[in-house]
C-alpha positions in Angstrom: 105.8 -55.9 24.3 107.4 -52.6 25.2 110.5 -53.2 23.0 108.4 -53.9 19.9 109.5 -57.5 19.5 106.9 -59.9 18.1 105.0 -61.7 20.8 102.4 -64.5 21.0 98.9 -63.0 20.7 97.6 -65.6 23.1 100.0 -65.9 26.0 102.1 -62.8 25.3 105.5 -64.5 25.4 108.2 -62.6 23.4 109.9 -64.2 20.4 113.4 -65.5 21.0 115.9 -68.1 19.8 114.3 -70.6 22.2 110.7 -69.6 21.5 110.1 -69.2 17.8 106.6 -67.9 16.8 104.4 -68.7 13.9 103.3 -65.5 12.1 99.7 -65.0 11.0 97.9 -62.3 9.2 97.4 -60.1 12.2 99.4 -61.8 15.0 101.7 -64.5 16.2 101.3 -67.8 18.1 103.9 -69.9 20.0 104.4 -73.6 20.1 102.9 -74.1 23.5 99.7 -72.3 22.5 99.5 -74.4 19.3 99.6 -77.6 21.3 97.0 -76.2 23.7 94.7 -75.2 20.9 95.0 -78.6 19.3 94.0 -80.2 22.6 91.0 -77.9 23.0 89.9 -78.6 19.4 90.3 -82.3 19.9 88.2 -82.2 23.0 85.5 -80.3 21.2 85.5 -83.1 18.5 85.4 -85.8 21.1 82.5 -84.1 23.0 80.5 -83.7 19.7 81.1 -87.4 18.9 80.1 -88.5 22.4 76.9 -86.4 22.3 76.1 -88.0 18.9 76.5 -91.4 20.4 74.0 -91.3 23.3 73.2 -87.7 24.2 72.6 -87.3 28.0 74.1 -90.2 29.9 71.3 -92.1 31.8 71.8 -92.4 35.5 72.5 -95.9 37.1 68.9 -96.2 38.3 67.6 -95.4 34.8 70.0 -97.9 33.2 68.8 -100.7 35.6 65.2 -99.8 34.9 65.8 -100.2 31.2 67.6 -103.4 31.7 64.6 -104.7 33.7 62.5 -104.3 30.6 64.6 -106.8 28.7 66.1 -109.1 31.3 64.4 -110.8 34.3 66.0 -111.0 37.7 69.8 -110.6 38.3 69.3 -107.5 40.4 72.8 -107.4 41.8 74.5 -107.9 38.4 72.3 -105.2 36.9 73.3 -102.7 39.6 77.0 -103.6 39.2 76.8 -103.2 35.4 74.8 -99.9 35.7 77.3 -98.3 38.0 80.3 -99.5 36.0 78.9 -98.3 32.6 77.8 -95.0 34.1 81.3 -94.3 35.6 83.0 -95.4 32.4 81.1 -93.0 30.1 81.0 -90.3 32.7 84.8 -90.4 32.6 84.7 -90.0 28.8 82.3 -87.0 29.1 84.7 -85.4 31.6 87.7 -86.1 29.4 85.8 -84.4 26.6 85.6 -81.2 28.6 81.9 -81.5 29.5 82.4 -80.9 33.2 85.3 -80.1 35.5 86.9 -82.1 38.3 87.5 -79.1 40.5 90.9 -78.8 42.1 92.0 -82.3 41.0 91.3 -81.7 37.3 94.4 -82.4 35.3 96.1 -84.0 38.3 94.1 -87.3 38.5 93.8 -89.6 35.5 90.9 -91.9 35.7 91.4 -95.4 34.5 88.7 -97.7 33.2 87.3 -100.8 34.9 86.5 -103.7 32.7 83.7 -106.1 33.8 83.7 -109.9 34.3 80.3 -111.6 34.3 80.1 -115.0 36.0 77.1 -117.2 35.9 75.6 -120.5 34.6 74.7 -120.8 30.9 71.4 -119.2 29.9 71.3 -116.6 32.7 71.5 -113.6 30.4 75.1 -112.6 30.3 75.1 -111.8 26.5 71.7 -110.2 26.7 72.7 -107.8 29.5 75.9 -106.7 27.6 74.1 -106.1 24.3 71.2 -104.3 26.1 73.7 -102.0 27.8 75.2 -101.0 24.5 71.7 -100.2 23.1 71.0 -98.1 26.2 74.2 -96.1 26.0 74.1 -96.0 22.1 77.6 -97.2 21.3 78.9 -99.8 18.9 78.8 -103.3 20.3 80.4 -106.6 19.2 80.4 -110.1 20.6 83.6 -112.2 20.3 83.8 -115.9 21.1 86.9 -116.7 23.1 87.0 -120.3 21.9 87.9 -119.2 18.3 90.8 -117.0 19.4 94.4 -118.1 19.2 97.8 -116.5 19.6 99.1 -114.5 16.7 100.7 -116.7 14.0 98.5 -119.7 14.6 95.4 -121.0 12.8 92.4 -119.2 14.2 91.3 -115.6 14.9 93.9 -113.1 16.2 92.7 -111.0 19.1 93.1 -107.9 16.9 90.2 -109.2 14.7 87.9 -108.2 17.6 88.8 -104.6 16.9 88.3 -105.1 13.1 84.8 -106.2 13.7 84.1 -103.3 16.1 85.4 -100.9 13.5 83.0 -102.4 11.0 80.0 -102.0 13.3 81.0 -98.4 13.8 80.9 -98.0 9.9 84.6 -97.3 9.8 84.4 -94.3 12.2 87.4 -94.6 14.5 86.0 -92.2 17.1 82.8 -94.3 17.5 84.7 -97.5 17.6 87.0 -96.2 20.4 84.0 -95.7 22.6 82.4 -99.0 21.9 81.7 -102.1 24.1 83.3 -105.5 23.4 81.8 -108.6 24.9 84.1 -111.6 25.0 82.0 -114.8 25.6 83.1 -118.1 26.9 86.1 -116.5 28.6 86.3 -119.5 31.0 87.4 -121.7 28.1 90.7 -119.8 28.2 91.5 -121.2 31.6 94.9 -122.9 31.8 94.6 -126.7 31.8 96.3 -128.3 34.7 96.9 -131.4 32.6 98.9 -129.5 30.1 102.6 -130.2 30.1 104.8 -127.4 31.3 106.8 -127.1 28.1 103.8 -127.2 25.8 102.5 -124.0 24.4 98.8 -123.3 25.2 98.0 -121.2 22.1 94.2 -121.2 22.7 94.2 -120.8 26.5 96.9 -119.0 28.4 98.4 -117.8 25.2 95.1 -115.9 24.3 95.0 -114.5 27.8 98.5 -113.1 27.3 97.5 -111.7 23.9 94.4 -110.0 25.3 96.3 -108.2 28.1 97.5 -105.3 26.0 94.2 -105.0 24.2 92.0 -105.0 27.4 94.2 -102.6 29.4 94.5 -99.9 26.7 97.0 -99.6 23.8 97.4 -98.1 20.4 96.6 -101.1 18.1 97.4 -100.8 14.4 94.8 -102.5 12.1 96.2 -103.1 8.6 94.1 -103.1 5.4 95.0 -106.7 5.0 93.3 -107.6 8.3 90.2 -105.6 7.4 90.1 -107.4 4.0 90.4 -110.8 5.6 87.7 -110.1 8.1 85.1 -108.3 5.9 86.1 -109.1 2.4 86.9 -105.5 1.5 90.0 -103.6 2.4 92.4 -101.0 1.1 93.6 -97.7 2.3 96.1 -96.9 5.0 96.6 -98.5 8.4 94.0 -97.6 11.1 95.1 -97.0 14.7 92.6 -97.7 17.4 93.1 -96.6 21.0 91.6 -99.2 23.3 91.9 -97.1 26.5 88.2 -96.0 26.2 86.8 -99.3 24.9 84.8 -101.1 27.6 85.6 -104.8 27.7 83.0 -107.1 29.3 84.0 -110.8 29.6 81.5 -113.5 30.5 81.6 -117.2 31.2 79.8 -120.0 33.0 83.0 -121.1 35.0 81.6 -124.5 35.9 83.0 -125.7 39.2 84.2 -122.3 40.3 82.0 -122.5 43.4 84.0 -125.4 44.6 87.1 -123.3 44.8 85.2 -120.6 46.7 83.8 -123.3 49.0 87.2 -124.7 49.7 88.6 -121.3 50.6 85.7 -120.4 52.9 85.3 -123.8 54.5 88.0 -125.1 56.9 89.8 -128.2 55.9 88.3 -131.6 56.9 89.9 -133.2 59.9 90.2 -136.8 58.6 91.0 -138.7 55.4 89.8 -142.0 54.0 87.2 -143.8 56.1 87.6 -141.3 58.9 86.6 -138.3 56.8 83.2 -136.9 56.9 81.3 -137.0 53.6 81.2 -133.7 51.7 77.7 -132.5 51.0 76.6 -131.7 47.5 76.3 -128.0 46.8 72.7 -127.1 45.9 71.6 -124.1 43.8 71.0 -121.9 46.7 74.5 -122.5 47.9 75.9 -121.9 44.4 74.2 -118.5 44.4 75.7 -117.6 47.8 79.2 -118.8 46.8 79.2 -116.9 43.6 78.7 -113.7 45.5 81.9 -114.5 47.5 84.2 -114.8 44.5 87.7 -113.3 44.8 90.6 -113.1 42.4 92.3 -116.0 44.1 89.4 -118.3 43.1 89.7 -117.3 39.5 93.4 -117.9 39.6 92.8 -121.5 40.9 90.3 -122.0 38.2 93.0 -121.3 35.6 93.0 -117.6 34.7 96.4 -115.9 35.0 96.8 -113.1 37.6 97.6 -110.4 35.0 94.3 -111.2 33.1 92.3 -111.2 36.3 93.7 -107.8 37.3 92.4 -106.3 34.0 88.8 -107.1 35.1 88.4 -105.6 38.6 84.6 -105.6 38.5 83.0 -109.0 39.1 79.3 -109.3 38.5 77.8 -112.7 39.6 74.6 -113.9 37.9 72.2 -116.1 39.8 71.0 -119.5 38.6 67.4 -119.2 37.2 64.6 -121.0 38.9 61.2 -122.0 37.5 59.5 -118.8 38.4 62.2 -116.7 36.8 62.0 -118.8 33.6 58.2 -118.3 33.5 58.7 -114.6 33.8 61.3 -114.6 31.0 58.7 -116.3 28.8 56.1 -113.6 29.4 57.3 -110.3 30.9 60.2 -108.8 28.9 59.5 -106.5 26.0 60.8 -109.1 23.6 59.5 -112.2 25.5 59.4 -115.4 23.6 55.7 -115.9 23.9 55.1 -112.4 22.5 57.4 -113.1 19.6 55.5 -116.2 18.7 52.2 -114.4 19.1 53.4 -111.9 16.6 54.3 -114.7 14.2 50.9 -116.3 14.5 49.3 -112.8 14.2 50.7 -112.6 10.7 48.3 -115.5 9.9 45.4 -113.7 11.7 45.5 -116.3 14.4 45.6 -115.8 18.2 48.2 -117.8 20.2 47.6 -118.5 23.9 49.6 -120.4 26.5 47.9 -121.7 29.6 49.6 -121.1 33.0 50.3 -124.9 33.3 51.9 -124.9 29.9 54.3 -122.1 30.8 55.3 -123.8 34.0 55.9 -127.1 32.1 58.1 -125.3 29.6 60.2 -123.8 32.4 60.5 -127.1 34.2 61.6 -128.8 30.9 64.3 -126.1 30.5 65.5 -126.8 34.0 65.6 -130.5 33.3 67.9 -129.9 30.3 70.0 -127.4 32.3 70.0 -125.0 29.4 68.6 -122.0 31.3 66.7 -119.3 29.3 68.7 -120.2 26.2 66.8 -123.5 25.9 63.3 -122.0 26.0 63.2 -121.2 22.3 64.1 -124.7 21.3 61.3 -126.1 23.4 58.7 -123.7 21.9 60.0 -124.5 18.4 59.5 -128.2 19.0 56.0 -127.8 20.5 54.8 -125.4 17.8 56.5 -127.0 14.8 53.5 -129.0 13.5 51.1 -126.1 14.1 53.3 -123.6 12.2 53.7 -126.1 9.4 50.0 -126.6 8.9 48.6 -123.2 9.8 49.4 -121.3 6.5 47.4 -124.0 4.6 44.2 -123.4 6.6 42.3 -120.1 6.6 39.6 -121.1 9.1 41.8 -121.2 12.2 41.2 -118.3 14.6 42.9 -119.4 17.8 45.6 -121.8 19.0 45.8 -122.8 22.7 48.9 -124.5 24.1 48.1 -126.7 27.1 50.6 -128.6 29.3 49.9 -131.9 27.5 51.1 -130.3 24.3 54.4 -129.5 25.9 55.0 -133.2 26.8 53.8 -134.3 23.4 50.8 -136.2 24.8 48.3 -134.0 22.9 48.4 -131.6 20.0 48.0 -127.9 20.2 44.3 -127.0 20.4 42.9 -125.3 17.3 39.7 -123.2 17.3 38.1 -122.7 13.9 35.5 -120.3 12.7 32.0 -121.6 11.9 31.2 -122.6 8.3 29.1 -120.0 6.4 25.3 -120.4 6.7 25.0 -120.7 2.9 27.3 -123.7 2.8 25.3 -125.5 5.4 22.0 -124.8 3.5 23.5 -126.1 0.4 24.6 -129.3 2.1 21.1 -129.8 3.4 
């Protein structure tokens, strides 16, 4: 500065052959300060986008409380999900310059932890994932693992998941990069032990391999052709999505996984053949206990490759639903099925009521079918079909009562009708 040479107006470095400066109207700036300014401005943009997504990030206890309003039970899984989602988006807020890490800021890079939901069908895996996305306020998409194949084969490429996420985000790349992807039926990708060694498992292990880069974090280029094939409209330049900040949640029923856990925890039997002690059947209580003891080794024995298991370090087991839980699902959540049908009947100015015995019978029937909560709507549709067919044609019905006999088909739904007008009775007389 004393020799009169041009210098950077931000850091004060003098211009030289190795440090050229960019001249402005009233000063200069060096390359290092340009890069720093770009990083600061980018962080400002990311922070604004993140605040537009969900504003203040709810605490884990608040997330679980809001999950309780939509899903019954699964306390452990809800706590695991609440902590994982809170930590994930807290990391994004920190990376956006919202708060500081203290002395470790800039020295420690936080990685993301994807989540694996394990539980029987109908226990609420998809519901929990979609509700989480609503709570946080980020784009959410569900992908079916059974439709995915390796690139180059008939079926959906794994990149199509990002195409759908970008569509849900209305083409906003920033929003899409903070979204949540739920991959359902992930257990169907397990490697089949009957498959020949030389055969190519394009819809099982091949998809696991293809998902590795996507799940861990990578720059994925989405061509206009892919967007056109997925949505019917394309055009424009390639779009690059960074999946490092996309939270992936995988879910599956994993039937028989508890046997692998039991084999690992239980010492081997002493005898074989006639001398071996018979192995007791695993009841539902034992299944719940065994699912809490799942380790990566059990998933590997089930058929998932170690590299894929390593990308999902957080395992959240879901408990099998009993009759009491199914009754609660029918009546307690904000969007409970009985409330939904009461609204439908309310459009016809008719009250709908379920007796306590009817609710228990519906739950018992769902357990007999082994469909979990997913089968409740089908049972209600079957029971109320005739009533919903006839009701719009009658304007004198005021109330419908569903008894246990109606659930079994032994009796129709009870209808209460309003009394005929007095004038009509006099006229008949």
